[in-house]
C-alpha positions in Angstrom: 9.2 -7.5 -21.7 10.0 -3.7 -22.4 6.6 -2.5 -19.8 7.3 -4.9 -17.5 11.4 -4.0 -17.0 10.2 -0.1 -17.8 7.3 -0.2 -14.8 9.3 -2.8 -12.4 12.6 -0.2 -13.0 10.5 2.8 -12.5 8.4 2.4 -9.3 11.1 0.2 -7.7 13.0 3.6 -8.0 10.4 5.4 -6.7 10.5 2.8 -3.7 13.3 3.2 -3.4 13.6 6.8 -2.9 10.3 6.8 -0.3 11.3 4.1 1.6 15.2 6.7 1.8 12.6 9.7 2.7 11.2 7.7 5.5 15.0 6.5 6.7 16.4 9.7 6.9 13.1 11.0 8.9 13.6 8.4 11.4 16.7 8.7 11.6 16.3 12.8 13.3 13.0 11.7 14.7 13.6 11.1 18.6 9.6 9.8 19.2 8.4 6.6 18.4 5.8 7.4 17.2 5.9 8.8 15.3 8.3 7.3 13.9 5.9 4.2 13.5 4.1 6.3 12.2 6.6 7.4 9.1 6.8 4.2 8.6 3.2 2.5 7.9 3.3 5.3 5.9 6.4 3.9 3.4 4.4 0.4 3.8 1.5 2.4 2.6 2.8 4.6 -0.3 5.2 1.2 -1.3 1.7 -1.2 -1.3 -0.1 1.1 -3.6 2.6 2.3 -6.4 3.2 -2.2 -5.8 0.5 -2.8 -6.9 0.0 0.2 -9.3 2.8 -1.2 -11.7 0.4 -4.6 -11.1 -2.5 -3.2 -12.4 -0.9 -1.3 -15.4 0.8 -4.0 -17.0 -1.3 -6.3 -16.5 -4.0 -3.7 -17.7 -1.7 -2.8 -20.9 -1.1 -6.7 -21.7 -4.3 -7.8 -20.9 -2.9 -10.9 -18.9 -2.4 -10.9 -14.8 1.8 -12.5 -14.9 3.4 -9.8 -17.1 1.7 -6.9 -13.8 3.1 -9.1 -11.4 7.3 -9.4 -12.8 6.3 -6.4 -13.0 5.3 -5.7 -9.4 7.6 -8.4 -8.2 10.9 -6.9 -10.3 9.9 -3.1 -8.7 10.6 -5.1 -4.7 13.5 -7.0 -6.1 15.3 -2.9 -6.8 13.7 -1.8 -3.3 15.5 -4.5 -1.6 18.8 -4.1 -3.6 17.9 -0.3 -3.2 17.5 -1.1 0.9 20.0 -3.1 1.4 21.9 -1.2 -0.2 21.3 2.4 1.3 21.7 0.0 5.1 25.4 -1.3 4.0 26.3 2.6 3.2 24.8 4.9 6.2 27.0 3.4 8.7 26.5 2.7 12.1 25.8 -0.4 13.9 26.9 -3.5 11.8 24.3 -5.0 9.3 24.3 -8.5 9.7 24.0 -10.4 6.0 20.6 -12.8 7.4 19.2 -9.4 7.9 20.3 -8.0 4.5 18.5 -11.2 2.8 15.2 -10.5 4.5 15.0 -6.8 3.6 15.6 -8.2 0.3 12.8 -10.7 0.3 10.3 -8.8 2.9 10.3 -6.4 -0.7 9.7 -9.4 -2.5 7.0 -10.3 -0.2 4.9 -7.0 -0.2 5.7 -6.4 -3.8 4.0 -9.8 -4.7 0.5 -9.8 -2.5 1.0 -6.3 -3.3 1.1 -6.6 -7.4 -0.9 -10.0 -7.8 -4.4 -8.6 -6.9 -2.9 -4.9 -8.4 -2.6 -7.1 -11.4 -5.7 -9.1 -10.9 -7.8 -6.1 -11.4 -5.7 -4.7 -14.6 -6.4 -8.4 -16.1 -9.5 -8.7 -15.7 -10.0 -4.2 -15.8 -13.1 -3.7 -19.1 -11.0 -3.1 -22.2 -13.0 -1.0 -25.3 -11.6 -2.5 -28.0 -10.4 -6.7 -27.0 -7.9 -8.6 -28.4 -7.4 -8.8 -31.8 -10.1 -7.5 -32.7 -10.1 -4.2 -35.8 -12.5 -2.5 -34.9 -11.1 1.0 -34.6 -8.4 0.5 -36.7 -7.6 2.5 -39.6 -7.6 0.9 -43.0 
Protein backbone atom coordinates (compact mmCIF):
# COMPACT_ATOMS: atom_id res chain seq x y z
CA UNK A 1 0.00 0.00 0.00
CA UNK A 2 2.83 2.39 0.80
CA UNK A 3 4.42 1.81 -2.59
CA UNK A 4 1.15 2.64 -4.36
CA UNK A 5 0.72 5.84 -2.35
CA UNK A 6 4.32 6.96 -2.83
CA UNK A 7 4.30 6.49 -6.58
CA UNK A 8 0.73 7.74 -7.03
CA UNK A 9 1.27 10.91 -5.05
CA UNK A 10 4.74 11.57 -6.43
CA UNK A 11 3.79 11.14 -10.07
CA UNK A 12 0.48 12.98 -9.54
CA UNK A 13 2.30 15.99 -8.11
CA UNK A 14 4.92 15.86 -10.89
CA UNK A 15 2.18 15.79 -13.54
CA UNK A 16 0.35 18.64 -11.82
CA UNK A 17 3.52 20.74 -11.95
CA UNK A 18 4.01 19.95 -15.65
CA UNK A 19 0.35 20.82 -16.30
CA UNK A 20 0.70 24.12 -14.42
CA UNK A 21 3.78 25.03 -16.45
CA UNK A 22 2.06 24.09 -19.72
CA UNK A 23 -1.04 26.05 -18.73
CA UNK A 24 0.95 29.16 -18.00
CA UNK A 25 2.96 28.82 -21.20
CA UNK A 26 -0.18 28.47 -23.33
CA UNK A 27 -1.66 31.55 -21.68
CA UNK A 28 1.38 33.62 -22.60
CA UNK A 29 1.78 32.56 -26.26
CA UNK A 30 -0.18 34.14 -29.06
CA UNK A 31 0.13 31.50 -31.79
CA UNK A 32 -2.46 28.73 -31.80
CA UNK A 33 0.00 26.30 -33.37
CA UNK A 34 2.51 26.85 -30.57
CA UNK A 35 -0.22 26.48 -27.93
CA UNK A 36 -1.35 23.22 -29.53
CA UNK A 37 2.25 21.94 -29.57
CA UNK A 38 2.64 22.77 -25.87
CA UNK A 39 -0.57 20.90 -25.06
CA UNK A 40 0.53 17.91 -27.13
CA UNK A 41 3.88 17.76 -25.33
CA UNK A 42 2.01 18.03 -22.02
CA UNK A 43 -0.20 15.04 -22.94
CA UNK A 44 2.78 12.96 -24.00
CA UNK A 45 4.61 13.73 -20.74
CA UNK A 46 1.46 12.84 -18.78
CA UNK A 47 1.06 9.52 -20.57
CA UNK A 48 4.71 8.62 -20.07
CA UNK A 49 4.60 9.45 -16.35
CA UNK A 50 1.33 7.55 -15.80
CA UNK A 51 2.77 4.52 -17.57
CA UNK A 52 6.03 4.80 -15.66
CA UNK A 53 4.24 4.80 -12.31
CA UNK A 54 2.21 1.76 -13.32
CA UNK A 55 5.31 -0.06 -14.55
CA UNK A 56 7.42 0.62 -11.45
CA UNK A 57 4.76 -0.44 -8.94
CA UNK A 58 3.65 -3.51 -10.93
CA UNK A 59 7.26 -4.61 -11.36
CA UNK A 60 7.97 -4.23 -7.66
CA UNK A 61 4.75 -5.99 -6.63
CA UNK A 62 4.80 -8.59 -9.37
CA UNK A 63 1.11 -7.94 -10.05
CA UNK A 64 -0.85 -5.76 -12.44
CA UNK A 65 -3.44 -4.31 -10.06
CA UNK A 66 -1.13 -2.31 -7.74
CA UNK A 67 0.51 -0.68 -10.75
CA UNK A 68 -2.82 0.34 -12.18
CA UNK A 69 -3.93 1.67 -8.81
CA UNK A 70 -0.86 3.89 -8.51
CA UNK A 71 -1.40 5.30 -12.01
CA UNK A 72 -5.09 6.02 -11.35
CA UNK A 73 -4.21 7.66 -8.03
CA UNK A 74 -1.71 9.86 -9.90
CA UNK A 75 -4.47 10.74 -12.39
CA UNK A 76 -6.85 11.67 -9.59
CA UNK A 77 -4.23 13.89 -7.92
CA UNK A 78 -3.36 15.57 -11.23
CA UNK A 79 -7.03 16.05 -12.11
CA UNK A 80 -7.91 17.59 -8.75
CA UNK A 81 -4.86 19.86 -8.92
CA UNK A 82 -5.86 20.91 -12.43
CA UNK A 83 -9.39 21.70 -11.28
CA UNK A 84 -7.97 23.76 -8.42
CA UNK A 85 -5.70 25.56 -10.87
CA UNK A 86 -8.65 26.41 -13.12
CA UNK A 87 -10.57 27.83 -10.17
CA UNK A 88 -7.59 29.75 -8.79
CA UNK A 89 -6.39 31.36 -12.00
CA UNK A 90 -9.63 33.28 -12.41
CA UNK A 91 -10.54 34.91 -15.66
CA UNK A 92 -13.65 33.49 -17.29
CA UNK A 93 -16.14 31.57 -15.20
CA UNK A 94 -15.56 27.82 -15.09
CA UNK A 95 -18.62 25.57 -15.25
CA UNK A 96 -18.74 22.64 -12.82
CA UNK A 97 -19.07 20.29 -15.79
CA UNK A 98 -15.66 21.44 -17.05
CA UNK A 99 -14.06 20.66 -13.69
CA UNK A 100 -15.64 17.19 -13.55
CA UNK A 101 -14.52 16.56 -17.14
CA UNK A 102 -10.96 17.59 -16.29
CA UNK A 103 -10.75 15.19 -13.34
CA UNK A 104 -12.38 12.36 -15.31
CA UNK A 105 -10.10 12.98 -18.32
CA UNK A 106 -7.00 12.68 -16.14
CA UNK A 107 -8.29 9.45 -14.61
CA UNK A 108 -9.01 7.99 -18.07
CA UNK A 109 -5.54 8.98 -19.32
CA UNK A 110 -3.99 7.47 -16.20
CA UNK A 111 -5.96 4.24 -16.51
CA UNK A 112 -5.06 3.72 -20.15
CA UNK A 113 -1.35 4.56 -19.87
CA UNK A 114 -1.12 2.95 -16.43
CA UNK A 115 -2.65 -0.28 -17.73
CA UNK A 116 0.02 -0.57 -20.40
CA UNK A 117 2.79 0.25 -17.93
CA UNK A 118 1.41 -2.05 -15.25
CA UNK A 119 1.00 -4.91 -17.71
CA UNK A 120 4.57 -4.60 -18.92
CA UNK A 121 5.82 -4.27 -15.34
CA UNK A 122 3.90 -7.29 -14.12
CA UNK A 123 5.28 -9.43 -16.93
CA UNK A 124 8.86 -8.20 -16.51
CA UNK A 125 11.30 -10.97 -15.72
CA UNK A 126 12.53 -10.89 -12.15
CA UNK A 127 16.00 -11.93 -11.18
CA UNK A 128 14.72 -13.81 -8.12
CA UNK A 129 11.17 -15.24 -8.15
CA UNK A 130 8.94 -14.09 -5.27
CA UNK A 131 9.03 -16.48 -2.32
CA UNK A 132 12.36 -17.96 -3.36
CA UNK A 133 15.24 -18.13 -0.93
CA UNK A 134 17.90 -17.76 -3.63
CA UNK A 135 20.15 -14.88 -2.92
CA UNK A 136 19.08 -14.65 0.73
CA UNK A 137 21.80 -14.52 3.33
CA UNK A 138 21.77 -17.16 6.06
